[in-house]
C-alpha positions, 0 to 999 in steps of 0.5 A, spaced: 518 499 504 515 499 497 517 501 490 512 504 485 511 504 478 516 508 474 521 509 480 527 506 482 526 509 489 523 505 495 518 509 499 517 508 506 510 504 508 507 501 514 502 495 515 495 497 517 490 491 518 485 496 519 485 499 512 481 495 507 485 497 501 492 500 500 493 507 500 498 512 497 500 519 500 497 524 496 503 529 495 507 523 493 502 520 487 502 528 485 509 528 485 510 521 481 505 524 476 500 518 477 493 519 474 487 516 478 483 511 475 476 512 479 474 516 485 470 512 490 468 513 497 473 510 503 472 510 510 478 513 514 480 514 521 476 521 520 470 518 517 468 517 510 470 521 504 471 521 496 478 519 494 482 518 488 483 511 486 490 509 482 491 502 479 498 501 481 503 495 481 506 495 488 513 491 489 515 490 496 522 490 499 525 483 497 522 483 490 515 481 491 510 484 486 503 485 486 500 488 479 494 492 478 493 494 486 487 499 487 490 504 491 486 510 495 489 517 495 490 519 503 493 525 506 496 526 513 501 521 513 507 523 517 514 520 515 510 514 511 509 514 503 504 508 503 500 504 507 499 496 506 492 495 507 488 488 507 488 487 500 495 485 500 495 483 507 490 478 506 494 474 500 499 473 506 501 469 512 502 475 517 505 473 524 505 479 529 510 478 535 507 484 540 512 483 545 518 484 540 515 489 536 516 486 530 512 482 524 513 477 518 509 477 512 510 470 508 506 470 501 504 463 498 507 463 490 500 463 487 499 470 489 506 473 487 507 475 480 514 474 478 518 481 477 
């Protein structure tokens, strides 16, 4: 779960180790009225394409806040609003339990801004 700027609601998210940067569902970005700060070419599962980039503060469930995250706009996510990409994952210790179908992320304090 993630919380985005100026919202009180948490949105569904998935951790994607194949995503170099985090991403937001295009319809959610439009509905929340976010203004993009740039456009850049991004590699996706469907190939390379130009995407709007937003600079957002992203709070993970539990209150961990990441300020000024560059987030690409993405289409076609079913039931998922946000992708937590390697830009955030690299700041964590990620433990994956494949057989248990679970994971845990731990963040050293130096990467996390207080909420």
